[in-house]
C-alpha positions in Angstrom: 12.4 -12.2 19.3 11.1 -15.3 18.4 13.0 -16.0 15.4 16.4 -17.8 15.3 19.4 -15.3 14.7 20.7 -17.5 12.3 17.7 -17.6 10.3 17.6 -14.0 10.2 20.9 -13.8 9.6 20.3 -15.8 6.2 17.5 -13.2 5.2 18.3 -10.0 6.0 20.9 -9.3 3.1 17.7 -8.9 1.0 16.1 -6.3 2.6 17.3 -2.9 1.2 16.7 0.5 1.6 15.0 2.7 -0.5 15.2 6.3 -1.0 13.5 8.7 -2.7 13.6 12.1 -4.3 9.8 13.1 -5.3 9.6 16.2 -7.9 8.0 18.9 -5.9 4.8 19.1 -8.0 3.9 15.8 -8.0 0.1 15.5 -6.0 1.5 13.0 -3.0 3.8 15.5 -1.3 0.2 17.2 0.0 0.6 14.5 2.3 4.1 12.5 1.9 6.0 14.8 0.9 8.8 14.8 -1.3 11.8 12.8 0.2 10.6 9.6 1.3 12.6 6.7 2.4 11.7 2.8 2.6 12.6 -0.5 2.9 12.3 -3.4 -0.1 13.0 -6.5 -0.4 15.4 -8.3 -3.6 12.6 -11.2 -4.5 14.7 -12.4 -7.8 18.5 -12.1 -8.3 17.8 -10.8 -11.8 17.9 -7.5 -9.8 13.8 -7.1 -9.2 12.9 -5.8 -5.9 9.5 -5.4 -3.9 8.3 -2.5 -2.3 5.1 -0.7 -0.6 3.9 1.9 -3.8 3.2 5.1 -1.2 7.0 5.4 -0.4 7.9 5.1 -4.5 5.3 7.3 -6.6 6.5 10.5 -8.1 10.1 9.6 -7.5 12.0 11.6 -10.0 15.4 10.0 -8.1 15.7 6.5 -6.5 17.9 5.1 -4.8 18.2 1.7 -3.2 21.0 0.1 -0.7 22.0 -2.8 -0.5 22.5 -4.6 3.2 26.3 -4.0 2.6 26.8 -0.4 2.1 26.4 -0.5 -2.0 24.3 2.1 -3.5 22.4 1.3 -7.0 20.1 3.3 -9.3 16.7 1.9 -9.5 13.4 2.4 -12.1 10.1 1.7 -11.2 9.1 -1.7 -13.0 5.5 -1.4 -12.0 2.7 0.1 -9.3 -0.5 -1.5 -8.3 -2.4 1.6 -7.0 -5.2 -0.2 -5.8 -3.7 -3.1 -3.7 -0.4 0.1 -2.3 2.5 -2.6 -4.2 5.4 -1.2 -6.5 7.9 -3.5 -8.0 11.6 -1.9 -9.0 13.8 -2.4 -10.8 18.1 -2.6 -10.4 20.7 -3.1 -13.1 22.9 -5.3 -10.8 22.8 -9.6 -11.5 23.2 -12.0 -8.1 21.2 -10.4 -5.9 20.3 -12.5 -2.3 16.6 -13.3 -3.7 14.1 -14.4 -0.9 11.9 -17.2 -1.3 8.7 -16.0 -2.0 5.5 -18.3 0.1 1.9 -18.4 -0.1 0.1 -16.3 3.1 -2.5 -18.6 2.4 -0.5 -21.4 4.4 -0.9 -18.7 7.5 -3.0 -19.4 11.0 -3.9 -17.0 13.6 -1.2 -18.1 16.2 1.4 -19.1 13.9 4.8 -17.0 14.8 6.3 -15.0 11.7 9.0 -12.2 11.7 9.8 -8.1 10.4 12.6 -7.4 8.8 12.5 -3.6 7.8 15.5 -1.0 7.2 16.1 2.0 9.4 18.4 3.9 7.6 21.2 2.5 4.4 22.9 0.5 6.0 20.4 -0.4 8.9 18.3 -3.3 9.2 15.8 -4.0 12.3 13.7 -7.5 12.9 10.7 -7.5 15.7 9.1 -11.0 15.8 5.7 -11.4 16.9 2.2 -13.9 15.7 -0.5 -13.5 13.0 -3.4 -11.9 15.1 -5.8 -11.5 12.0 -5.8 -13.2 8.6 -9.2 -11.3 7.0 -10.4 -8.6 4.5 -9.4 -5.0 5.7 -10.2 -1.7 4.8 -8.8 2.1 5.8 -10.0 5.7 5.4 -7.6 6.1 1.8 -10.2 4.4 -0.5 -8.0 1.2 0.6 -9.8 -2.3 0.8 -8.3 -6.2 1.1 -10.4 -8.6 0.4 -6.9 -10.6 2.6 -4.6 -8.8 4.9 -2.6 -9.9 7.8 -2.2 -8.5 10.8 0.7 -9.6 13.2 2.3 -8.5 16.4 5.5 -7.7 15.0 5.7 -4.2 15.3 7.1 -2.3 11.4 10.7 -2.6 13.0 11.9 0.4 10.5 10.1 2.2 7.0 7.8 0.3 5.1 8.4 -1.9 2.5 9.8 -4.7 4.5 9.5 -8.4 4.4 7.0 -10.5 6.9 8.8 -13.5 7.0 7.6 -17.0 8.4 10.1 -18.6 10.5 11.0 -21.1 7.9 12.6 -18.5 6.0 9.7 -17.9 3.7 8.4 -14.5 2.3 4.4 -14.0 3.1 4.3 -10.1 2.7 5.0 -6.7 2.1 4.5 -5.0 6.0 2.8 -1.6 4.8 2.5 0.4 8.4 1.8 0.0 11.7 -1.8 -0.3 12.7 -3.3 1.8 16.2 -1.6 4.7 17.7 1.4 2.7 20.0 1.9 0.4 16.8 2.0 -3.1 18.6 0.6 -4.6 15.3 1.5 -3.8 11.5 -0.2 -5.0 8.8 1.0 -6.8 5.2 0.3 -7.0 2.0 0.1 -10.6 1.3 2.5 -11.8 -1.5 -0.2 -13.2 -3.6 -1.3 -9.7 -4.6 1.9 -9.8 -6.6 2.6 -13.6 -7.5 -0.6 -14.0 -8.9 -0.1 -10.8 -10.8 3.2 -10.9 -11.2 3.3 -11.7 -15.5 1.3 -8.8 -15.6 3.6 -6.7 -13.5 6.1 -7.3 -15.6 4.3 -7.3 -18.8 2.7 -4.3 -18.5 3.9 -2.6 -15.6 0.5 -2.6 -14.0 -2.5 -5.1 -13.2 -4.5 -4.9 -16.5 -7.0 -8.4 -15.9 -8.2 -6.3 -13.1 -11.4 -3.7 -14.1 -10.5 0.3 -13.1 -12.1 1.7 -10.4 -13.7 4.8 -9.8 -11.6 6.7 -7.6 -12.6 10.0 -5.7 -10.3 11.5 -3.4 -11.5 11.3 0.2 -10.9 10.4 3.2 -13.4 8.3 4.8 -14.0 7.0 8.3 -17.1 5.6 9.3 -20.0 7.1 12.0 -23.3 6.3 12.8 -24.8 8.0 10.2 -23.1 6.9 7.2 -19.7 7.6 6.1 -18.0 11.4 6.5 -15.4 12.7 5.0 -12.8 13.8 7.0 -11.1 15.2 5.1 -10.0 15.2 0.4 -6.7 15.2 -1.7 -6.4 18.5 -3.1 -7.7 18.6 -6.7 -9.1 15.6 -6.7 -12.5 14.0 -8.3 -14.4 14.5 -5.1 -13.1 18.2 -4.3 -13.5 19.1 -7.7 -16.9 17.7 -8.3 -18.1 20.1 -4.7 -17.6 17.4 -1.6 -17.2 18.8 1.3 -15.3 17.9 3.9 -17.6 17.3 6.8 -19.7 15.6 4.3 -21.8 12.4 5.4 -22.5 9.8 2.6 -26.0 8.6 3.0 -26.0 6.6 0.2 -24.3 5.8 -3.1 -26.5 5.5 -6.8 -29.5 5.4 -4.1 -28.1 2.8 -1.9 -27.5 3.2 1.7 -23.8 3.1 2.2 -23.1 2.0 6.4 -19.9 1.3 6.3 -16.3 2.2 4.4 -16.5 -1.3 2.6 -20.0 -0.2 1.2 -18.9 3.4 0.3 -15.9 1.6 -1.6 -17.7 -1.9 -2.7 -20.3 0.3 -4.7 -17.9 3.0 -5.9 -16.0 0.4 -7.3 -18.9 -0.9 -9.8 -17.7 2.5 -11.7 -15.3 3.6 -13.6 -13.1 6.2 -14.2 -14.8 9.3 -15.7 -18.8 7.7 -15.0 -20.7 10.2 -12.8 -21.5 9.4 -9.5 -24.9 10.3 -7.5 -24.2 10.4 -3.3 -26.5 12.2 -0.9 -24.8 13.4 1.9 -25.8 15.7 4.6 -24.9 18.8 4.6 -25.6 21.9 7.8 -28.3 19.0 8.8 -29.6 18.7 5.5 -29.6 16.4 2.7 -28.0 16.9 -0.2 -27.4 15.1 -3.6 -23.5 15.7 -5.3 -23.1 14.6 -8.4 -19.5 13.5 -8.6 -17.1 12.7 -11.8 -14.9 10.1 -10.9 -11.5 10.1 -11.2 -8.3 7.3 -11.7 -5.8 7.2 -8.8 -3.0 5.7 -10.6 -3.9 8.8 -13.7 -4.0 10.7 -10.6 -0.4 10.2 -9.5 1.5 8.8 -12.3 4.5 10.1 -12.4 6.1 13.1 -13.9 8.5 13.0 -16.3 
């Protein structure tokens, strides 16, 4: 492990365990289940905790356990369904908060370490180096303009912190990449810092145009982008898109990659009608899809 023991001890108290109980009727339970565990990082001594959204969306009850075992009720203060971050709030002052630094200061080969929880009282650390900085796309209609990929595997459950050897938080660890989990993806801290005031005031980012969402799980193939799965009752499924369809074009523009699909899709807003040309059963077909709003689809159930 590259990080010094003293440095880890300095920041480990800011990493918390998050336990979420999700309403059984929430649409996310079909994939993520109704009980989830994650990590979080205290970013403000007044009780603000940054984590990943997939752990907490749909939660009817949230509990945060501090490093010394103190359990606190938490509430969702803000969610960003595009980037994948969530901000939690607990009613407790004087929490050990980290110092947030810019991921823009990172460079390939720079040593970093990840800290995450594996249970209410357990924390683990993994060291590594930055291996990639740049655009990152994934199959769940997800694209980051700038992601941080490191050789430090996620040592626990999602939502932990990625730190420099100066002790600055530069990312929120989202998930392991690859079958053997030897690299991990971190969402840069700028995704929160650049929108901090909107998170706190509105509970979401309001300055970013709303994005059309289809509820597809997309994989790139030679012919275009194949629909590897669909969110049950999502906009794509309701509009007649089928698993196995190969998306050849969107609005008559050729689709050769997930990036092209997402960028084209996000030129539209929720509720707009979008024309997809798909290859199905060796025939080209035109499917008109009415897009949805991911945040509205996965909204909290009261």
